[in-house]
Steps between C-alpha positions, in 0.01 A plus 500: 500500500712184476666338797863585538608136466317475164630821345817350354440130431790481259739567787354247744356251248149366489560195719730415786648197322877508533697527184769239434835676489750462221742242638773587249567832671826479690622190320767584253657270245848622420530521123803664346468648152759651275422841347425329167258258667318785670470678164365185337247455780393863458447441127296187571283688752440778244399248229257326734362834623421597140303175453289555813495874572207472746716312752810633676790268418811496715827310490391282790173408323694391195740292708219344700307416182805334351493243782176358356634449147563129550388325182769317300519760222563786743754298696691427177498874421628583847777241472605647164498849647709387798757338275524803268479788748618392840 
């Protein structure tokens, strides 16, 4: 018979190493979207989700990923989109 502390390792974990907490919890960045912008973001999330169905894609993941699109071609596309849509 197994020891009680070893019965459910998934609950307690294998080691006692502390897990680093997500530091973004509790920090909110106020972003205001129009209804049309929310719809467009939903469409973008759906398109990305279809390309990689094995990973859960959320609006926040798409917005966080967009921060790293910093090459000159992407910046030019963002500037064009800002001028046309905002």
